[in-house]
C-alpha positions as a printed Julia matrix, in Angstrom:
527×3 Matrix{Float64}:
  22.97   16.5     6.8
  22.27   12.99    8.5
  18.95   14.27    9.75
  18.2    15.64    6.18
  18.75   12.3     4.65
  16.74   10.69    7.17
  13.88   12.68    6.5
  12.25   10.07    4.3
   9.29    8.46    5.89
   9.95    4.88    7.02
   6.52    2.94    6.53
   3.45    4.23    4.76
   0.02    3.07    3.79
  -2.2     5.21    1.24
  -2.88    8.7     0.42
  -5.81    9.38   -2.2
  -8.34   11.62   -3.08
 -12.18   12.43   -3.3
 -14.3    15.19   -4.12
 -16.84   17.81   -4.01
 -15.73   20.9    -5.81
 -12.05   25.49   -9.35
  -8.45   26.28   -9.82
  -6.87   28.13   -6.72
  -6.95   31.89   -6.79
  -3.26   32.09   -6.43
  -0.47   29.6    -8.01
   0.33   26.85   -5.49
   4.04   28.07   -5.53
   3.08   31.27   -3.79
   1.88   29.24   -0.77
   4.19   28.24    1.67
   4.7    24.91    2.91
   6.87   23.8     5.89
   7.49   27.15    7.94
  11.02   28.06    9.28
  11.37   28.25   13.14
  10.8    31.9    12.97
   7.37   31.63   11.04
   6.13   29.16   13.57
   6.16   31.8    16.18
   2.9    33.28   14.88
   0.74   35.74   16.97
  -2.27   33.53   16.17
  -2.75   29.64   15.61
  -3.86   28.8    12.1
  -6.33   25.6    12.34
  -5.38   23.77    9.14
  -7.66   20.75    9.29
 -11.06   19.39   10.69
 -12.01   15.67   11.35
 -14.33   13.66    9.27
 -17.17   14.49   11.76
 -17.44   17.79    9.91
 -18.0    15.93    6.56
 -21.38   14.42    7.61
 -23.18   16.1     4.61
 -21.21   13.5     2.44
 -22.82   10.49    3.99
 -26.22    9.09    3.21
 -25.41    9.09   -0.38
 -27.18    6.84   -3.22
 -26.13    6.13   -6.82
 -28.36    5.97   -9.5
 -29.06    2.08   -8.66
 -29.83    3.11   -5.02
 -26.58    1.7    -3.68
 -25.05    3.26   -0.6
 -22.05    5.14   -1.66
 -21.65    7.36    1.42
 -18.12    8.85    1.54
 -17.37    9.0     5.29
 -18.65    5.58    6.02
 -16.79    3.7     3.29
 -13.34    5.64    4.29
 -13.88    4.55    7.65
 -13.55    0.99    6.55
 -10.53    1.38    4.69
  -6.79    1.46    5.45
  -6.76    5.19    5.1
  -8.77    5.78    8.19
  -6.63    3.17   10.13
  -3.39    4.45    8.94
  -2.4     5.62   12.29
  -3.74    2.5    14.2
  -2.42    0.02   11.95
  -0.99   -2.58   14.48
   1.71   -3.95   12.22
   2.89   -0.31   11.33
   3.09    0.57   15.04
   4.86   -2.55   15.71
   7.38   -2.12   13.08
   8.14    1.44   14.39
   8.82    0.33   17.83
  11.16   -2.23   16.82
  13.15    0.01   14.49
  13.45    2.69   17.53
  14.49   -0.02   19.54
  17.15   -0.88   17.28
  18.18    2.63   16.78
  16.81    4.5    19.66
  19.08    7.7    18.99
  16.89    8.07   16.0
  13.51    8.14   17.73
  12.6    11.54   17.06
  13.38   11.49   13.36
  11.68    8.17   12.83
   8.41    9.18   14.47
   8.43   12.57   12.78
   8.76   11.33    9.43
   6.58    8.32    9.71
   3.96   10.39   11.21
   4.15   12.41    8.09
   2.16    9.68    5.94
   0.52    7.63    8.74
  -1.04   10.51   10.64
  -0.45   13.69    8.29
  -3.11   16.16    9.7
  -1.43   15.83   13.26
   2.03   16.06   11.95
   1.64   19.19    9.85
  -0.6    20.75   12.49
   2.02   20.1    14.86
   4.72   21.44   12.44
   2.66   24.48   11.99
   2.24   25.11   15.81
   5.95   24.39   16.42
   5.22   21.26   18.35
   7.5    18.08   18.15
   5.84   15.2    16.85
   5.38   12.15   18.84
   3.4     9.28   17.78
   2.98    7.65   21.25
   1.93   11.15   22.61
  -0.36   11.92   19.81
  -2.39    8.98   20.23
  -2.83    9.55   23.75
  -6.42   10.13   24.97
  -6.75   13.88   25.9
  -3.57   15.04   23.76
  -4.62   18.18   21.81
  -3.14   16.34   18.48
  -5.16   13.07   19.43
  -8.39   13.88   17.26
  -6.32   14.73   14.14
  -3.98   11.69   14.72
  -6.66    8.98   15.28
  -7.96    9.8    11.84
  -5.18    8.6    10.07
  -5.34   10.04    6.34
  -8.53   11.82    6.49
 -10.8    13.92    4.39
  -9.21   17.35    4.92
  -5.76   16.35    4.45
  -5.96   14.71    0.74
  -8.22   17.55   -0.41
  -6.18   20.18    0.67
  -2.83   19.03   -0.99
  -1.78   21.63   -3.35
  -0.75   20.82   -7.04
   2.7    22.8    -6.94
   5.3    19.92   -6.82
   3.2    16.9    -7.58
   4.95   14.16   -9.75
   8.42   15.54   -9.02
  10.78   13.76   -7.04
  10.85   16.44   -4.18
   6.94   15.58   -3.62
   7.71   11.92   -2.68
   8.02   10.43    0.88
   5.34   12.46    2.11
   6.79   15.87    1.11
   3.15   17.18   -0.17
   2.48   20.94    0.03
  -0.29   22.25    2.46
  -1.28   26.04    2.88
   0.0    27.04    6.22
  -1.21   30.45    6.18
  -4.86   30.77    5.15
  -7.37   30.79    7.85
 -10.86   29.36    7.83
 -13.4    29.65    6.24
 -11.08   30.86    3.1
  -9.15   27.43    3.38
  -9.32   25.82   -0.2
 -10.5    22.21   -0.31
 -10.24   20.49   -3.81
 -12.35   18.23   -5.47
 -13.11   16.94   -9.01
 -16.12   18.93   -9.83
 -16.84   22.38  -10.16
 -18.58   23.44   -6.94
 -22.34   24.38   -6.85
 -23.42   26.5    -3.78
 -20.31   26.19   -2.06
 -21.3    28.66    0.67
 -22.77   25.59    2.67
 -19.45   24.03    3.05
 -17.95   27.39    4.32
 -20.48   27.58    6.91
 -20.48   24.02    8.04
 -17.11   23.05    7.86
 -14.99   25.82    7.43
 -13.64   25.36    3.93
 -14.17   26.86    0.37
 -14.66   24.18   -2.09
 -12.95   24.84   -5.36
 -12.12   22.51   -8.41
  -8.71   20.84   -8.57
  -7.91   18.51  -11.4
  -4.98   17.02   -9.66
  -7.23   15.18   -7.13
  -8.05   12.89  -10.03
  -4.23   12.18  -10.98
  -1.91    9.36   -9.82
   0.6    12.13   -8.82
  -1.57   12.94   -5.77
  -1.28    9.28   -4.59
   2.56    9.21   -5.35
   3.32   11.72   -2.63
   3.12    8.93    0.07
   3.07    5.92   -2.07
   6.63    6.69   -3.43
   8.83    6.11   -0.61
  12.54    6.41   -0.08
  14.15    5.52    3.02
  17.74    6.32    4.27
  19.85    3.35    5.21
  22.79    3.13    7.57
  26.52    1.6     6.93
  27.92   -0.72    9.63
  29.11    2.41   11.36
  25.56    3.79   11.98
  26.15    6.51    9.2
  23.64    7.32    6.49
  24.94    5.8     3.21
  22.28    6.51    1.01
  18.39    6.07    0.14
  16.55    3.0    -0.48
  13.29    2.7    -2.83
  11.07    1.08   -0.28
   7.8     1.57   -2.05
   7.64    2.59   -5.6
   3.9     1.67   -7.08
   3.65    4.97   -8.84
   7.14    4.62  -10.59
   6.21    1.15  -11.58
   2.63    2.58  -12.95
   4.71    5.1   -14.94
   6.69    2.51  -16.72
   3.58    0.43  -17.59
   0.88    0.68  -20.29
  -1.51    2.03  -17.69
   0.21    5.5   -17.47
  -1.21    8.1   -17.8
  -4.79    6.91  -18.83
  -5.59    4.59  -15.81
  -4.52    6.42  -12.58
  -4.58    4.8    -9.35
  -8.01    6.3    -8.63
  -9.6     4.3   -11.4
  -9.09    1.05   -9.66
  -8.62    1.88   -6.06
 -11.96    4.15   -5.98
 -14.66    2.22   -7.88
 -16.96    4.44  -10.08
 -20.61    4.91   -9.56
 -23.07    7.02  -11.39
 -25.69    9.8   -10.66
 -24.53   10.73   -7.25
 -25.54   13.86   -5.56
 -22.15   14.28   -3.55
 -23.51   15.93   -0.53
 -27.08   15.93    1.35
 -26.82   19.64    1.8
 -27.68   21.94    0.2
 -30.58   19.73   -1.17
 -30.98   19.21   -4.85
 -27.58   19.49   -6.03
 -26.76   18.19   -9.48
 -25.99   14.43   -9.94
 -22.38   13.65  -10.83
 -20.91   10.93  -13.08
 -18.62    9.34  -12.69
 -18.37    9.44   -8.72
 -15.24    7.94   -7.29
 -16.25    5.82   -4.18
 -14.04    6.05   -0.98
 -13.48    2.52   -0.35
  -9.84    2.82   -1.13
  -9.5    -0.73   -1.49
  -5.78   -2.22   -1.37
  -4.09   -5.39   -0.5
  -3.88   -5.12    3.4
  -6.57   -7.74    4.1
  -5.16   -9.19    7.32
  -4.74   -5.75    9.12
  -8.19   -4.6     8.33
  -9.55   -7.92    9.65
  -7.46   -7.48   12.72
  -8.94   -4.16   13.35
 -12.58   -5.16   12.99
 -12.98   -3.36    9.6
 -14.7    -6.4     7.94
 -16.17   -4.73    4.96
 -12.72   -3.07    4.32
 -11.13   -6.3     4.29
 -13.74   -7.64    1.98
 -13.09   -4.97   -0.28
  -9.35   -5.49   -0.22
  -9.64   -9.1    -1.1
 -12.13   -8.62   -3.7
  -9.85   -6.02   -5.4
  -6.86   -8.51   -5.45
  -9.26  -11.46   -6.94
 -10.15   -9.04   -9.55
  -6.89   -7.99  -10.83
  -4.71  -11.19  -10.05
  -5.31  -14.51  -11.87
  -3.89  -18.01  -12.11
  -4.49  -20.7   -14.79
  -3.39  -24.09  -15.68
  -1.86  -23.55  -19.22
  -1.19  -27.12  -20.0
  -0.73  -30.78  -18.84
   1.11  -33.71  -20.06
   2.0   -37.12  -18.77
   5.02  -38.75  -20.45
   7.59  -41.36  -19.56
   6.35  -41.56  -16.07
   6.33  -37.7   -15.39
   3.67  -35.4   -15.31
   4.46  -32.04  -16.69
   2.11  -28.93  -15.71
   2.73  -25.09  -16.86
   1.06  -22.55  -14.4
   0.53  -19.02  -15.32
  -0.05  -16.1   -13.02
  -1.46  -12.99  -14.55
  -1.13   -9.4   -13.12
  -3.61   -6.88  -14.41
  -3.05   -4.24  -11.97
  -1.13   -0.95  -13.06
   1.75   -1.79  -10.84
   3.91   -4.9    -9.82
   2.26   -7.59   -7.62
   2.57   -7.56   -4.79
   3.6    -4.06   -4.35
   3.89   -1.69   -1.63
   5.75   -2.6     1.72
   8.27   -5.42    1.19
   6.63   -7.76    3.77
   3.99   -8.64    1.03
   4.33  -11.68   -0.91
   2.59  -14.22   -3.16
   3.22  -17.91   -4.15
   1.89  -20.74   -5.96
   0.69  -23.79   -3.93
   0.48  -26.6    -6.34
  -0.68  -30.03   -5.35
  -0.87  -33.36   -7.2
  -3.13  -36.09   -6.34
  -3.25  -39.67   -7.83
  -6.28  -41.91   -8.88
  -6.84  -42.73   -5.1
  -6.87  -39.43   -3.72
  -3.62  -39.58   -2.07
  -1.04  -36.58   -2.27
   2.07  -37.4    -4.38
   3.44  -33.96   -4.75
   3.17  -30.78   -3.03
   4.94  -27.34   -3.58
   4.25  -24.41   -1.44
   2.1   -25.88    1.52
   1.82  -23.21    4.39
   2.47  -24.2     7.95
   1.72  -21.32   10.26
   3.01  -18.2     8.58
   5.93  -20.13    6.85
   5.98  -21.95    3.61
   7.11  -25.52    3.6
  10.34  -25.93    1.52
  11.12  -22.17    1.57
  14.93  -21.44    1.52
  16.69  -19.13    4.09
  17.87  -16.5     3.68
  15.36  -16.35    0.84
  13.91  -18.62   -1.99
  15.29  -17.93   -5.37
  13.05  -17.48   -8.51
  12.29  -20.46  -10.43
  11.26  -21.22  -14.01
  11.1   -24.96  -13.52
  10.08  -26.75  -10.41
  10.86  -30.54   -9.99
  11.17  -30.82   -6.2
   8.62  -30.31   -3.14
  11.51  -28.38   -1.58
  11.08  -25.58   -4.07
   8.34  -22.99   -4.44
   7.62  -20.0    -6.53
   7.53  -16.91   -4.27
   6.77  -13.56   -5.65
   8.71  -10.95   -3.14
  11.14   -8.35   -3.04
  13.83   -9.29   -0.86
  16.17   -6.38    1.0
  19.93   -6.68    1.71
  22.14   -4.36    3.93
  25.32   -2.67    2.63
  27.17   -6.04    2.85
  24.66   -7.89    0.84
  23.02   -9.58    3.84
  19.2   -10.28    3.87
  17.79   -8.09    6.26
  14.03   -7.02    7.39
  15.24   -3.88    9.11
  14.22   -0.61    7.03
  17.0     1.32    8.21
  19.78   -1.23    7.13
  18.05   -1.95    3.65
  20.09   -0.74    0.91
  19.32   -2.79   -2.03
  17.12   -5.74   -3.23
  18.87   -8.9    -4.08
  15.62  -10.48   -5.55
  12.67   -8.65   -7.04
  10.63  -10.96   -9.05
   7.01   -9.43   -8.11
   5.3    -9.57  -11.5
   5.46   -6.34  -13.36
   2.49   -4.77  -15.02
   1.62   -5.12  -18.47
   3.93   -2.94  -20.93
   6.61   -2.76  -18.07
   9.77   -2.19  -19.98
  12.33   -4.29  -17.99
  15.33   -3.51  -19.86
  15.08    0.29  -19.58
  13.46    0.53  -16.06
  15.52    2.27  -13.62
  17.32    0.31  -10.94
  14.63    1.54   -8.14
  12.07   -0.74   -9.94
  14.26   -3.22  -11.97
  13.48   -7.05  -11.89
  16.43   -8.29   -9.63
  17.69  -11.96   -9.34
  16.94  -15.01  -11.43
  13.92  -13.46  -12.87
  15.62  -11.08  -14.86
  17.04  -14.14  -16.87
  13.64  -16.01  -17.15
  12.24  -15.62  -20.53
   8.85  -16.87  -19.26
   8.6   -13.91  -16.66
   7.38  -10.31  -17.44
   5.02   -8.07  -19.04
   2.11   -8.91  -16.64
   2.81  -12.78  -16.39
   4.95  -15.5   -15.17
   4.87  -19.06  -16.28
   6.17  -21.88  -14.02
   6.69  -25.44  -15.33
   6.23  -28.02  -12.85
   7.67  -31.72  -13.46
   6.47  -34.51  -11.27
   7.69  -38.07  -11.04
   4.57  -39.99  -10.92
   6.27  -43.52  -11.79
   4.62  -46.36   -9.56
   1.62  -44.11   -9.0
  -2.0   -45.0   -10.54
  -3.7   -42.27  -12.5
  -5.67  -40.36  -13.57
  -4.07  -37.4   -11.62
  -5.56  -34.37  -10.5
  -3.51  -30.98  -10.37
  -4.86  -28.11   -8.0
  -3.04  -24.86   -8.08
  -3.57  -21.89   -5.8
  -2.2   -18.3    -5.73
  -1.5   -17.55   -2.16
  -1.02  -14.21   -0.53
   0.51  -12.79    2.63
   0.57   -9.18    3.98
   3.48  -10.25    6.28
   5.56  -12.78    5.29
   7.27  -15.22    7.65
  10.66  -13.7     7.76
   9.37  -10.23    8.85
   7.26  -11.89   11.51
  10.36  -14.0    12.82
  12.37  -10.63   12.75
   9.76   -8.91   15.11
  10.01  -11.86   17.39
  13.31  -10.52   18.35
  12.03   -7.27   19.79
  11.46   -6.77   23.46
   8.59   -4.3    23.59
   4.95   -5.08   24.68
   3.65   -3.37   21.54
   5.45   -5.95   19.52
   4.67   -8.99   21.63
   0.95   -8.01   21.59
   0.94   -7.65   17.78
   2.58  -10.93   17.35
  -0.12  -12.62   19.66
  -2.98  -11.09   18.04
  -1.73  -11.69   14.6
  -1.16  -15.44   15.32
  -4.82  -15.59   15.81
  -5.71  -14.38   12.18
  -5.7   -16.35    8.85
  -2.05  -16.33    7.87
  -2.74  -16.25    4.11
  -5.7   -15.91    1.74
  -6.09  -17.73   -1.7
  -6.55  -15.13   -4.49
  -7.24  -17.44   -7.5
  -7.15  -21.15   -8.17
  -7.46  -23.76  -10.98
  -7.41  -27.4   -11.48
  -7.05  -30.03  -14.0
  -6.95  -33.8   -14.7
  -4.13  -35.64  -16.44
  -5.3   -38.96  -17.58
């Protein structure tokens, strides 16, 4: 029972879709997913996947404006292709295993399900134990599949049978484990034309699959429940570690604006393959940039174009403005509003992500007379421990508005250990527009003081700053910035307790990158 509950993936990035391709010839429920031990003893191995190198016909693509929209090339700059190499993911897994060495096999098997899914599923089919370290070792038979992270022939082979249902979450997607190439179906958003070329070159049969354009496909790995342990090391329940799909379901964006609409920018007039020649132009075409919010990791891995795409996406959907300013009785009053135009909470995903308001006030001589949210290293000045509460009004430099989800264990103590995370004591990540906070299930509920803040919710948060300027000379200049971190200082400080070389190497490399980015900024003068 313990291992069954532990069968939820621990950390995950992204699973999405793409296209070149008619309903499956037999219902998805007739295709078996994970085989029983007896079924793994097959007389002949079934090769389930191919690497992206077989998809070369989907590069060299241009849209109607002449822009390069090559599928494989853009995917290579995304976190999808880097999922298995993500240094933070590798460090985090290493530390969780250090804390719970008896659970190594379970942790590796279930984390690999979404971070190196092709290798994971193929190994299951072959009856081979899953080992992240071994699969990533040069020369290992699973290495080519593992190195590719979340690749083309994984996402495009997911069957629609259980999508949108709870039993599909946490990496429990269904893959056909029996059909041999070239009869294996590869799903895409278009009715295929002259599909024999793909059968010949890549060994798959292209078919139309409506489900590749739906949020339910992304939800298989982007809705993640992890088991948590009590003080005796026993499984005590499941924890909603990532829930962007559920947040989206409870917003105005569902179902008209699925994940693909924002994370795969559209282009027009694209022939989706260079072979066979003269294929019809497709519109809209969904580019495979898969931009998310993991700016720092992409930069660390040298995927600079992917990092720029991620930063651009953040800046497109999240904004900050100064709503009003006023000076009265020796005090300056400033109202700052943060707007979330995304279809899920901001920030969403893994709980190490956070954003905050950095507000600075200058006097008439250019001197700083008030500053909330200044960053020193990776830590925010004034940040309280074990966590900073939500604020509606800020009148002290020791207070800062931080948007984050804070995990606690079964005793209510703040933790950064996934296998100890039982609940959230604070979740003031800004909900999407249309979010019904009163009726939201507990897994996605607003938690902490934000739940009592009348200026928080429905895609926005307004914070009032009251600054004592008595004795200072104006006019006063107010500058506000919305800052963002992929990995917060509490999570980094927790990793510093680890002893493994992998964790220490990650911390050293991470210390050399920019610790936060500015998503949005505004300024105003108070006379």
